[in-house]
ZABA-404013 format. One record per atom (N, C-alpha, C): x, y, z. Coordinates in steps of 0.001 Angstrom, whole numbers, plus 500000, padded with zeros to 6 digits. Layout:
N
XYZ...
//
This chain:
306
352149177963253867351251176848253559351743175569254251350800174828254848351149173602255542351688172564254558352789171921254930353385170924254058352535169664254031352348169105252834351527167905252685352272166680253209351513165705253682352096164427254095352693163735252875353690162873253056354382162241251923353448161509250956352383160892251475351471160129250618350315160967250084350261162252250445349176163112249992349437163553248561348588163092247636348787163358246203347761164360245669347092165069246577346086166043246165346686167080245215346003167296244092346495168232243086346165169661243509347163170516243528346980171925243881347622172804242813347415174113242940347970175075241998349110175859242636350170176047241887351233176958242277351014178281241546351734179306241931351647180582241220352099180424239769353077179567239568353524179292238204352414178644237382351658177721238008350523177097237323349501178154236911349181179039237827348184180064237541348614180928236354349886181245236317350409182057235213350403181256233904350764179982233988350865179136232792349512178851232176348521178508233019347254178005232496346208179083232254346441180307232714345417181348232558345110181643231092346102181494230234345884181796228817345195180662228061345044179497228697344357178368228072342844178489228239342417179276229196341005179340229557340260180319228658339059179905228216338211180773227408337114181367228287336549182483227820335467183135228565334204183244227724334168182527226618332979182442225798333020181139225007331844180713224544331774179487223751332217179775222327333009178870221779333404178938220383333224177565219762333060177511218458332812176241217770334098175441217596334729175182218709335847174232218716335847173558220082335902172233220049335766171489221295337063171548222095337032170859223218338199170701224086338628172037224684337648172686225357337880174014225907337351174110227330338184174668228205337763175043229556337195176458229479335928176603229838335267177907229737334928178399231140335364179597231456335082180214232753333955181222232571332846181006233278331739181942233144330467181409233764329417182194233651328103181827234158327447180805233241326852179788233825326244178708233032325241179250232020324302180087232468323240180559231578323812181385230427324768182238230744325356183083229708326101182263228668326923181315229130327704180504228186326807179534227435325889178890228137325027177896227496324180178525226397323802179800226570323000180485225544323758180630224232325094180510224285325914180637223081326089179302222345325695178197222993325856176872222390324707176628221414324994176170220195323920175937219221322946174846219671321749174894219147320756173848219394321295172501218919320975171463219675321268170082219282322734169900218880323622170365219738325045170391219412325831169265220062325415168800221248326240167859222010325601166471222054326463165465222202326011164068222238325706163591223650326448164103224618326309163624225999326522164790226954325625164916227927325742165939228965325908165254230310326934165658231048327156165196232418326800166363233338325593166342233858325071167466234631325160167164236128326043167870236800326222167742238245325957169107238869324680169502238969324356170849239445324551170955240953324558172168241484324585172284242953323382171562243556323629170755244571322526170120245286321867171170246186320687170876246644319938171888247397320405171967248851321683172250249013322271172442250332323198173650250265323351174325251378324268175462251426325697174952251464326487175338250476327871174868250396328726175915249699329930176074250220330863177042249654331683176383248550331702177017247398332512176571246261333492177694245924334724177530246325335708178578246060335341179858246765335166180914245981334852182219246543333350182463246671332538181536246197331091181735246201330388180628246978329190180925247450328402179977248226327050179777247559326691178520247337325342178192246876324471178004248116323367178729248181322505178678249366321279177821249086320921177017250069319759176142249919318494176978249730317525176390249022316281177069248704315114176256249251313925176790249145312739175976249374312642174947248253311888173886248484311734172864247448311179173465246152310242174386246291309635174986245103310649175830244336311453176606245060312476177420244396313498176543243685313882175449244345314855174555243707314248173862242493312955173563242553312261172978241401312330173931240207312045175209240437312099176190239352313523176325238822314491176301239735315896176387239327316274175209238444315916174003238858316257172815238078315523172795236751314281173264236714313558173339235442314293174215234444314803175347234905315502176249233991316817175644233515317549174993234423318820174371234047318592173219233075317661172351233388317394171190232540316891171603231158316025172606231124315502173075229848316621173609228965317543174348229557318691174866228808319565173726228279319769172720229104320611171597228689319956170791227570318670170548227679317980169768226656317999170482225305318000171786225313318048172533224052319297172211223257320431172043223941321702171843223222322014170366222994321171169469223493321393168032223340320830167540222011321603166717221312321146166142220054319909165266220283319164165025219233317941164228219347318228162801219799319416162283219479319782160930219907320762160961221080320852162106221744321795162267222838321256161799224183322138161810225166321814161380226521322319162417227512321561162612228577321982163476229674321896162692230987322938162776231801322926162192233133322855163319234159321922163203235103321671164253236088321980163710237482322949164319238149323409163855239461322661164569240588322390163830241656321739164430242816321919163590244061321658164198245223321674163454246483320237163259246952320065162714248166318717162362248613317816163580248789318394164766249042317584165957249240317236166655247931317999166392246889317769167108245631317225166228244521317519164933244549317168164098243397315658163953243217314900163948244321313451163789244136312838165059243537313456166210243803312988167442243171313418167464241705314618166989241443315065166871240047314119165968239267313678164889239904312755163968239227311429164659238920310946165501239836309716166244239573309893167181238386311048167850238345311320168741237212311350167961235908311980166796235932312044165969234725310668165465234316309814165177235281308451164744234961307688165846234226307898167081234657307242168208233980307729168313232540309028168180232348309590168254230996309161167048230149309032165881230805308518164694230092307103164940229602306291165557230439304890165801230070304771166722228863305817167506228609305849168387227449306486167726226229306893166460226394307494165724225291308934166096225011309611166705225978310980167172225752312031166118226056311680165105226843312663164096227220311957162889227829312744161843228088312249160668228797313306160223229794312900159956231020313802159371232017313708157860231859314833157208231555314775155778231279315489154942232348316149155598233304316746154826234396317200155769235494317426155180236668318048155885237781319155155005238330320369155511238295321515154816238879321679155284240314321926154358241216322265154708242592323653154167242888324526155025243394325895154590243668326289154921245100327156154078245634327589154219247019328704155246247106328410156356247765329379157447247923329939157392249345330833156449249559331334156183250913332502157104251231332205158183251955333260159115252342332856159819253629333830160127254466333533160817255711333287159841256848333181160390258039333079159562259239331660159356259720330691159918259023329313159648259374328765160570260439327622160193260987326911161008261957326579160176263181326660160792264348326309160098265581324822160149265874324083160990265149322663161164265435321780160882264218322367160263263201321591159961262003322318158889261220321644158317260218322294157370259328323268158125258431324422157532258208325416158156257349324879158279255926324999159474255354324539159709253986325535159092253011325152157997252381326117157172251669325732156870250227324664157507249714324261157218248340324009158510247568324161158406246244323739159463245344323028158823244162322207159613243501321446159152242341321930159841241080321779159157239962322041159736238643320894159321237724320117160293237249319045159994236301319598159946234884319196158926234144319548158797232737318389159335231911318654160387231146317612161110230425317953161125228935316977160805228097317170160861226646316043161678226028316290162148224822315235162849224091314319161860223383314903160800222866314143159805222105314474158430222675313539157823223384313808156543224038313929155388223048313704155669221785313902154647220750315184154862219955315926155906220293317119156232219510318142156940220392319029156174220982320100156740221800321245155734221858322423156208222228323615155362222280323683154618223609323933153310223531324252152553224748325155151391224349326443151550224653327454150565224278327623149527225392326763148543225404326719147592226502328040146841226675328692146481225580329925145698225688331073146496226323330989147800226259332049148631226832331936148782228345330800148400228909330613148581230360330202147293231074330326146160230386330039144904231072331002144694232235330532143956233224331272143767234469331821142355234536333080142234234904333675140909235090333260140368236455332582139227236452332127138591237691332852137260237873333406137065239042334058135798239343333025134684239458333287133566238817332404132396238909332933131503240016332193131453241103332657130708242282332453129210242128331445128826241355331185127395241152331061127123239657332173127136238925332115126915237472331574125522237141330700125467236187330123124183235812330142124037234302329970122814233845330054122493232415328746121875231941328539121925230632327347121310230078327593119812229875326638119112229307326720117655229185327855117199228277328355118119227431329462117777226544330819118145227122330799118648228361332053118996229018332578120373228704331761121214228069332174122576227751331796123544228869332568124613228995332241125637229986330836126170229725330053126283230773328670126741230658328601128237231005328603129071229959328431130505230149329526131136231009330757130648230904331884131263231604333170130919230879334204131651231204335525131385230639336541131525231760337785131325231455338793131462232506340112131952231915340904132592232766342241133026232408343136132810233625344287133461233661345214133228234761344700133759236095343594134513236054342999135024237297341795134204237743341472133149237005340390132269237412339186132314236504338120131631236915336888131539236137336071132819236294335464133258235171334676134485235219333686134506234061332730135421234164331848135734233042331663137242232994331429137757231796331140139173231618329631139359231647329163140164232579327726140321232788327295141763232537326016141924232260325470143269232050325477144041233368325836145308233329325884146096234568324484146443235055324344146561236352323063146962236935323070148462237184321981148972237753321887150404238029322166150723239502322835149800240208323311150094241549324791149736241611325611150708242010327065150567241910327715150685243289328490149647243627329207149636244904330731149702244712331177149896243485332608149788243182333299151135243015332605152225243374333142153567243169333851154068244431335033154651244242335766155279245339335776156784245126335267157534246090335302158986246011336745159451246172337213160394245348338604160834245451338970161298246869340124160840247326340629161292248620342124161559248508342748161943249601344068162587249571345200161769248960345102160449248939346200159655248379345999159315246906344921159826246292344645159567244887345090160757244032345789160504242929346310161613242117345229162455241455343997161949241344342933162752240749342292163694241762342648163573243039341997164354244084342397165826244036341424166699244312341668168126244481340950168570245760341000169864246033340311170388247216338860170758246932338351170465245742336943170745245444336063169929246386335029170535246994334263169844248042333346168729247560333006168705246266332058167687245780332558167035244497333835166770244423334429166211243206333933164797242928333533164547241691333111163219241269334333162382240859334250161059241002335360160182240592335410159995239077336616159887238540336778159628237109336145158294236728336262157299237582335707155978237281334192156054237100333528156850237908332081157021237796331713157568236429332393158635236014332095159246234727332548158377233564333582157568233770334037156678232696332918155722232285332179155217233258331067154310232928330022155022232075329670156237232464328645156980231742329103157339230341330354157758230215330882158177228916331020156993227965331553155882228458331712154710227605330365154171227138329393154162228038328087153610227690327335154502226706327413155815226898326477156708226213327114157669225228328324157381224782328935158164223710329904157296222939330306157788221785331274157092220946332524157955220772333575157359220252334804158091219990334491159352219176335100160452219596334982161759218926333637162434219113332711161826219851331478162527220212331812163723221103330851164640221245331042165829222072330397165614223435331209165677224487330742165561225872330764166949226499329655167347227078329488168688227658329299168552229160330055169355229911329976169325231373329635170720231909328336171034232076327982172266232779328336172110234262328507173207234966328857173146236396330044172197236580331098172457235838332174171476235673333047171287236906333012172215237858333890172062239014335342172029238576336026170931238870337416170774238428337495169897237177336400169838236416336359169281235059336648167779235012336133167050235991336332165595235993335709164943234765334522165389234363333894164822233178334714165071231928335254166277231798336079166613230636337387165834230653338002165718231823339244164953231961339015163505231534337929162905231999337635161515231673337307161362230198336547162300229643336239162268228209337518162351227381338431163202227800339721163328227103340465162001227116340503161350228262341217160081228390340580158979227552339295159109227276338576158069226542338356158419225067339031159448224583339001159748223159337770160471222673337097161195223578335957162012223175336373163482223082335590164269222348335717165715222419334929166208223632335252167392224096334662167838225348334719169355225466333838169908226278333986171273226785333165171383228062333574172285228932332907172436230209332846173888230613331888174195231487331683175556231973331753175567233492332520176484234037332653176622235489332818178097235834332135178531236883332150179940237276333428180328238008333956179430238853335120179733239683336409179599238874337149180687238742338361180664237929339399179699238499339521179617239821340514178732240429340245177279240047338973176892240008338622175531239593338920175326238105338714176367237299339047176264235868340539176021235680341349176713236455342795176529236369343191175115236796342569174630237866342831173256238302342408172263237223341245172517236625340771171645235558341723171641234372342231172806234010343159172881232888344445172123233195344918172226234431346117171482234829345865169986234724344695169534235152344351168117235058344274167673233590343732168532232742343562168166231343344894168074230613345843168924230967347182168816230395347808167483230781347634167089232028348149165791232482347446164638231773346133164808231524345355163738230888345810163466229466346370164468228805346883164270227450348088163335227450348768163245228595349976162420228705349693161107229414348957161181230519348650159999231329347144159753231261346739158724230516345311158491230303344745157391231193345443157038232262344937155998233154343771156525233991342839155624234287341697155924235142341702154902236273341832155365237494341927154442238618340660153589238714340846152269238762339715151351238828339238150857237477339871151331236394339515150900235041340802150535234321341039149230234197342288148743233625341999147665232580342720147726231471342554146750230392341097146656229951340419147820229939339020147934229512338060147185230431338485146947231659337651146270232661337522147158233887336305147314234392336096148038235641336375147094236804337362147469237627337805146628238735336875146818239935336919145831240845336177145967242086336722147125242908335926147570243864336329148683244731337603148331245484338552149287245479339833149073246176340286150406246729
//
């Protein structure tokens, strides 16, 4: 095996890891949270009770051909992918509580089909799409013959648009006040200051430029080809769940959603087909029990992109 560069912090598995963590992995759903489950999504999800989870972080395969471990997801026609997403979304909504929230991740080729699937489910009264987050996924060297693909979408889906969790104070953004001003009595006007200068806490928008995709010098990085950042999921988890709520991550990959939920004091479980990714996820979760830091989220504040 090629030796890693000194600054390369990518998490990998040793043979000792594989032996150690194999007994932590489950192959069926059980009524106890905080479990890495290895298996087929449909088979495992069918074992989850109705209205069981508070928050779902759904990052399904996008409609592109891509190799994940030992298996390859092959792109489909738009219609085939629509049917696929309808079946996945319907299964997820069944296990979501009436006041729960589901976030659905997609890229430019898949998100518009996901939206069509959600519209069909909305028409049946099964859910409501109440927002679309767009975030800057700046990674790779781009294309010489096209615009660099630099964005992804996340649909915010609820069952009851009048009853769902949204903890606004937990996800407010610190904004620097460049021209602090005072009212007629000499008091700060809608801002405060500390040793880092003048600032105000503002409501977050649905477009995010502060996310860094995991890369080789970050300790959360793995060799998974489409790994989501912990900071990205931290925003979703803090906003749409409470302490000890159950966070469910279908298509868990290396269990970034579960790792982040663990660090933020939520219960969690995830399902992933590839055993190697389950082992990596379990290794990350053991570390998360000891080191609960999330890069870019410090002192309960989401930092600017760095």
